[in-house]
N, C-alpha and C positions, 0 to 999 in steps of 0.2 A: 315271675321272678325266680331265678335259679338259686339254689342253696350251694354255698361253697363247701366242698367236702374237706374234711380234716385229713391231712396227710401226715401220719406219724413219722414216716421216714424223713421227710423234709424238716419236720419239727426237731427231730433228734439231731440232724445235721446242724441246724442253726444253734441248738443248745451246745453241741460240741464246739462249734466255732466261737461261742461265747465263753468257753473255758470250762464247761461242765464235763466231768469224766463220762466216758461212754456208758458204763453201767447205769449211772444216775440219769443220763439223758434218755436212755432206753426206758427206764422205769417211769420217768416223767411223761414221756410221749405215750407210753402204754396206758397210763392212768387217764390222761386227757382223752385218748381214743375211747377208752371204756366209758368215760363219763358223757361223751357226746353221742353215744349210740342210739339213745332213745329220744333225741331231739326231733321236733317236727317243724315244718315251715309255717310261717304265718298264714299262708294261703290254705294249707291243709287244715289248720286249726280253725280258720274262719269258715271253711266249708262244713266242718263238723258242727261248729257252733250254730251256723245258720240252719242246718238240718234239724238240730235239736230244738231250736227256737220255733221253727215251723211246726214241729210235732206238738210242742207245748201250746202254741196258739190254737191249733185244732182241738186239742184236749180242753182248753179253756172255753172255746166256743161251744163244744158239745155239752160241757158241764153247765154253762150258763143257760143254754137252751133247755136242758133238763130241769134246772131250777125254776125257770120261768114257766115251764109246762106244769110242774107240780104246784107252784104258787097259784097259777091261774085255775087249776082244778080245785084246789082247796078254797080259793075265793069264790068260785062258782058254787061249790057245795054250801058254803056259809051263806051266800046270798039267797040260794033256793030254800034254805031252812027258815028264813024270816017271813 
């Protein structure tokens, strides 16, 4: 999926055609352009989210394995004491 790039010059021209004075049209177009600079695509966000979830899944697996190992060791020690 491609992301449509914002074109402030075209936006400014459309604002002028709608009757907005050029300085105001320039200011509006510049603000919109500044506000859209840090936007990301859905695909990019999904890739980052998927990578983050994969790391968290691995961490949870390692943590679970560690807890099971400790619990098994403690249980083994308690059984051997009886």
